[in-house]
N, C-alpha and C positions, 0 to 999 in steps of 0.2 A: 511399537515400531511400523512407519508404513514403508515395506522391504519394495514395492512398485512403483514408490516416489523419490528414491536417493539414491545413487550409487556408493557404490561398495566403500570410498572414501568418504563420503559421509555420512554414512551408518556406522562405519566405525567414531568418528569425530563427536557422535550424537551421544550412542555408546559411551565415550568418556567422560563427555557432559552430565548425561545421567548420571554415571557412577557418584561422579565429585558433587552432585544432589545426596543421592544414597547416603552416600557415607556419612554427609553431614546430617542427615537425618535420623540417621543409626547411630552416631559417637553421641548425641542429646537429646532425642526424641525419643519417641513408646518400641524403637525398634532395638536399643540401646544392647539391651541385654544377645543379640542378635549378631553384635558390630564385630566379635573375632570372626567368628563362621562368613560374615561378610567380607571380611579384607582376604580372607583366603580363596576368596569361588573365583573365581574368569569371568570379565566383566559382563561377556552376554549371558551367561550362568545367572548372575547375581540379579541383573534388572531383571529377566524374565521371573525369577523366582520372589520378586519384593514390587514390581509394579503395579499387581493388583490385590498388593496384601491388604488393602482395606485400611492402611493406617492411617492418619489423620496428617495429611501433608505429604504423604507417601504419592499417591497416585497423581497427585497434581504436581508433584515435583517432577514426577518422571514424564511429564505430558500427556496423562493420562485427559479422560475427560470429565468437566467439573460440571457442575448446578448448571452455569451461565455460559459455558463454553467448552468447545474441544481444540486438541492439535495445537496445542501453545507449545514452544519448545523452550524447554529451562534453560537458565543461565546463556539467555541470548540477548543481544540488541535489536534483535527483530523477532517479533511473534507471529501466529498466525491465528486469530480467533473466527472462529466461527459460529455465526449466530444459531440459536436453536427455536421450535416454537413456531412462530408468528413470522421469526424474522429469519426462516430458517433461508440461505438461499443469497444472504448478505453475510460476505467476509469482512474482517479488521485488521490492517495492517497495524498492528501496534509498534510505535519506534521508542525505544527504552536505552537511551544511552545519558545519561544522568551526569555522568562527569566530565563531560563535551560537550552538551548540550544536542545532539541528538547529528552532532558534527559526521561529514562524511566519509568516518576511516574505514580502513581496511575492511578488518570484521563487519562493523556493519556496512559494509557497500556487498561483502559477498553473502552475507546471509540473506539481504535483499535480494541478492541475486538469484539466489536458490526458491525465495519464496515468489517471485515473480513466475521463475519456469515452470513451477509448479502451476502455478495458475494458469499460465497456458493452455496446459491442457485438463482442464480442470473442468466438467462440463454440469457441474448444478452451482457455481456460486456463478448468482445474477448481477450482485451490484462487488465492487470492489470499497471500502473507505481506509484513507491514511489517517492515524491518528497519532499524537506524540502522549505518553505518558510521563512526561515531563512537564510542571505546571510553570505557563509561561513562556513556551518553547514550543514550537513544530520542528524547524531543524536550520541550525546556526548554521549551514553551512559546510564547506569545508576545515576537514581539520587542519589546519595551518602547521600545528606541533609536529604531526605526520610527514606531512608536506614538506619541512622545512628539512627532513633527515635523506629525501631524497636525492637522487640524482636530476639533472634536468630529463636525462632519457627516461627515468622512471616516472619521473611528473609526467612526461607526454603521454606516458603507456597505460597510469592510472586515470586519467586526465580521455582520456577513450576509452578506457573501462566506464568512467562514469556516462559519457555521452551515449554509449552504446544501453545502461542502463536504463536512462530515463526513455530513449527510441523504444525498449523492450516492455517499459509500463504505459507510455503512449499506445502501443501495439496491442495491450491485453483486449482480447473480443468483448468482454465484458465493460459496461461504464465506469470507471473510478470516480472518486470522488476526496477532494482533500480537506479536512477540515481543519484548519488552522486558529489552535488557539493562540499564535504567540507571534514569538520572532519565527519567519522565515523569511530568510539571507540569504544571496549569493544561491547556492548549488541546493540550499533549503525552497526557496522561490522558484529553482527551476525544476526540483520535484514538483511541487504544488502545478506545474506548468505544465508537465506532462500529463497529468489528471487530467480526462473530461468535464470535470466540474471543481469549483472552486468555492466555499464556505468559510467567511472570517471572523473572530469576534471582533468588535469596534475599536477596542485596545490592542488588536494586534499590527504586529510593524512588520510591512514586506518593501524590499529591495532586492534589487541586484546591484550588490554595492561594490563589486571587483575591482573598479577603476581606482578605487580610493585603495587598493591593496597594488595597484601598479598592472593589474590582471584587467582581464575582458573575460566573461560569462563564456564560458566552455564545457557545459553541461546542456546544451539548446538553448541556452536562453537568450542565446542573441538571434533567432532563428523563431522561439516562437511565443516572445514577448509584443513583436511586433503581430504578427495575426492573431494577438488577442484584442491588442489594444490600439492596436495601427501604427503606422510606421514615424510618423512625429513624435507620438507620446511616445513610444519604448526608446527613440532619440532622445529625449531629452530623462526620460528617466535613466539609463544607463550611463548616457556622460555624467550627470550628474551624480549619481551613485546615491540618488535620491532615497528615500525610506516612505512607504503613505503607511497611514493605517488602516482599520478598516472599510470607515466610510468614505475616505479619499479613494480604495481600491473599487469599491463598488458604484464607484462614480464615472470612474474612465472604464467598466468592465474587467478588473482583473478578477476580482471575483463575482459569483455569482448572486450571493446574498452575504449582508452582515448582521450579524445581531451583539447584542449586548452582553455583555461576560458575565456568568453568573459564580455563587461563590466557588463552586468544586473548580473550578478553570475549563469547562469544558462545553459549553456553550455554543457554541462552531460546530463540534462533534454531533450534540445531539440536535443541533439543524440538518444536518449533514446527512444524521440517520432519517429523518423525516422523511429526506427528500429521496433518501436510498428506499424506503416503506414507499414512497410513489411510485419509484420504477418498479419494483418489485411482482407487481403483479400482474404486470406488462407482458406480453409475447416477450420470452428472450432471442429464438432467430430471431423475430421482427428487428428487438431492439439492436441488436448486434448486427444486424446487415444496413441498419438507419446508421449506427455510427463509420463502420466502413462504408459506407457512402460519402457519409458528409470528412470524414477523414481523407480518403480521398478524392475526393471532390473537389475540398476546396484548397487542393496545388494544381488544378489543371486550368481550363478556359471551361466558359459554360457548356457549350457544345459536347467536349469530352466526358463536363463530371455529366451530364446527362446519358450517356452512355453505360458510364460508373454505377449509375440507381438501376438503368434496365438490368444490368449483370445482377449486382444486389436481389432487385425486386423479383428476380427470377428463380433466383434460391428460396426463396418464402414461398412460392406459389404452389408445390407438391409438399409442403409440411401439412401435418396433422393440427399444426395449432392455428392454421388459418383457417381449416375445416372448424375447427373448434369454435372461432371468434366468428364465424358466419352465423353457427346455429346457435349460440348465444343472445345472438342479435335478435333472431326469428323468434325464439323460445323466450325473450326480455328475462335474462338470467345473466348474473356475471359469468364472466368465462372459466375455463381451469385450465391454464396451457402449463405443457409438457415439454417445453423444448424440443418437442420433433414434429 
């Protein structure tokens, strides 16, 4: 457990989630003989005692490191996967709500908020990918079943929370890439639009379809889509609720690239990962400042944008990375940036 990253309430919830997994492992797996003792132990003590027990499935179930990734939260609709080895510095947000096609329900949104808050302060992550664990679906948008049970006031508050979440994703300091391997509709496309870059499978379907439900895009779509594809095309897509596939999306600039889907259903993720690998070796401070300069500059006139660029450039001048970049050029070698 990473005590420096979570509030007391979150720690208590996570411990309870871990206990549920641990009890399942203990009742049916190699820890079965210890099950009575486990049930009698307080939750924190049980987790501490068995998290590193070395039993197959036990460590992974409790969120421990595995051979391929670390920091995975058990029993979650949202998980954070830190790639290792040569891909260290790339993190993947895994969306896994199969029974509701990754729709934006209360738990899904709460857990995604926690992950984004953690990433805002994480200086070791250089690129973030968004990936669905559900084949054929990126994110189906709003959870209309949950929404139907809310009062008008509750709907307003929840949509405000969604809008804030998307803004927080957009303001992450490192580049973000949405890997759209399936349907990205309504809030699902708004999530992708909050990312810096988007890669889609040619068979993926994308659209802001809210008007077909008597609504309008409420989590940033009415503002971000025009900035991506232009105001005329955005109006056409939003007024009609039309869906486009990957090939159409790349032709209008909605996504950066499109690829033919593979048998595993993760072609867009693999392409997004290749893109992340291109970003990874670049100067992290320079990349962050470039993102800030563009994001802020696009909202103002060119003269003001130039002033923003100057301020961002000033942040790079005193860095060790800048000196390393010049030294590497002089010595005809690849630079090794540290983010300092």
